[in-house]
Phi, psi and omega in degrees: 000117180278130178269123178281352180272344179283119180270137183248127184241161177256127180240355179208146180227142176212142184212146166227123187205156183305335180258010177173132181254024168208162181297317180299314180294319179298314184291324176295322178295321176298321183296328182259004178068034181290145176245141179252016182270131180195192181293141180287150176204167175099357178204162181296128178270336176041243186258024180296137174272328178260116185236024174241156178190182178240096183257148172281116186265151171053044179263119181252104184297326181293324178287315184286333185246019182295339181276359180299128186258323186254333185252074184293342183281351188299327181289352176256009185276180176286159181303322181294328176289325175301313181299314181298314182296322179293314179295319180295320179298320178295316182295316181294320178299316180295325182294335183080006179290142177271125179237148000295148183301139178297321176238085184297339180285348178261017179233151177234155175223112179236098180241111185263175173201136178290332186226346181072211188271066181291334176296317177298316181299314181296318179298322178295317179293323177297318179300317185284313192260338179256311181272356174058034176286156184274347181205160175267176178301140183298341179261012183307311182300312181295330182288319192268341183296144189290350178259004182300317182296318178298318179295315180302311181293318180298318178297313182301320186263002177071034178281125179242356175276200183305121180225117183195176179247150168258154177214103179212050179052232188283357176260006187305307184295318180296321175297318179299317180295315179296320179292322176298319176301315182293325177296322178291316181293334178284347182088003182288324180222164176259333187226143175220127173265117193223152177151207180199163180219149183212136172208095186233015184277100176209179185299310183298318179295317179297322177296320181294314179292323179299322180294335180280347178060043177239003182264142176272138175275358189241322183161183182255118185231066184302137175066005182273153176295336182266003184299141184215024176140175181263169176237127181289133177235187177209165178146191181211148173223124185228138177240150167256120177255147175215157168291147180303318183296320179294317179296318180294320183300325181260006176071030182285151172279122179267127184272326183191170173247133173276103191267333184206150178214125178232142176216133179218176168243168185293351178274359181233195178300150183296320183223138178230075189282159176224029185274356181058039177237155171274156178304325182291346179282338182284125182264328183219139178235119173274109187282157172297315165040066185278341183094005173273152184300312185289314184300310185296322178292315180294321180293320176301315179295323179294319178298317178297322181295318183282315188267347179052231184296334180293340182302326181288346182249010185261131174280124184231140171211156173249106179283351172299340177300339181261329186229017179070194183253105180277023173054238186299336182279348188304316183296328178288317179296318184281339169296321178296320176302315180298315182294318177294325178296321177294317182291324185259352185052052179212136180246136183283163184269166161264106182281165180065022180252087182257337175214108183287149172298140181297338178269358175244083194245035178254181181272099183262020179046065188292126164070331183223132179296171190219132169288125183198137177294125179237111176264316179232135181231149186231142179236128178260137170225120180237136190233157169306140184098354178083026180270117181246128178227145180223134175242141177235128180244150176223179181295156177297144178301144180281000000 
């Protein structure tokens, strides 16, 4: 039985993204409109037609994860697990929680991934079929399964309660965050480490996306008249959630409140919120904003449908314009954007927006961020398969 009276707060944030491998670095990059999109490297490009992406550069897992105490195998894991473990470590450190948890059964860890360890899989296939090796790396199985990141983080932090991964394409992280909230509200746990991680930029993945004809050869231009596709990115976004009472009892600094979570499929209403707010209460909306012709137009229409006349007065931006589309990790990263916007009363821009599409006629905060009071912020995540998720954040309880 989920209690609607239990308030769920955010006490920790962690991120790895092409424009910053810590929250502080990421947020500063957003403030200056930095872009992490560039030429692909690190694997054979062969006959690829699309050769741009948003990669995390110069990431040294041994350096970033040298402090791991219980999970010594993590430095041999897949790249997506490295990102998740790094982001989770930052979030847990900020929360001030002592790990391993004294009562691990009162904690949950839900770290999802839309694709899991595809870098490991491709390397394994190259070893077998191109390099004619007789076997793959002995940790191949542990590296590529989609629950590896959740297991790695759970082991490191001593989580003995619900530990699993979500997988719902670009809604993966938002689903993980919403499920963590529900576990806390049900009284099953006091703390939940939630989010998602993604690292799928390799030859095979690029060929697959290229075949779908949704990738831009030039860049990410959400809501722009020149938009011509999305840009694949990578990274991780992780939050620490707690019940308000648990956070207060230990004197934790509360960063924000997770006020609402909605999830639907395309066969139902576009949004089914439970934040007990009016549309006019939302000050900032972090759009899914992938830069594809259809998505941006449909999202604009959905915003108008939900917000009605208020849509014209709503600050909206797509931060994917700076770091591409990190697929399943997007909702976690963009939840952090919302929380930082509430804390700083500043909304990030949609860069590369010099001429909006005539059918995308809302306030997308073009090119330059804006000082603006933000009390409530909303994040959209829409995924292949028709999975729609929405998160609503508000200020921390007084």
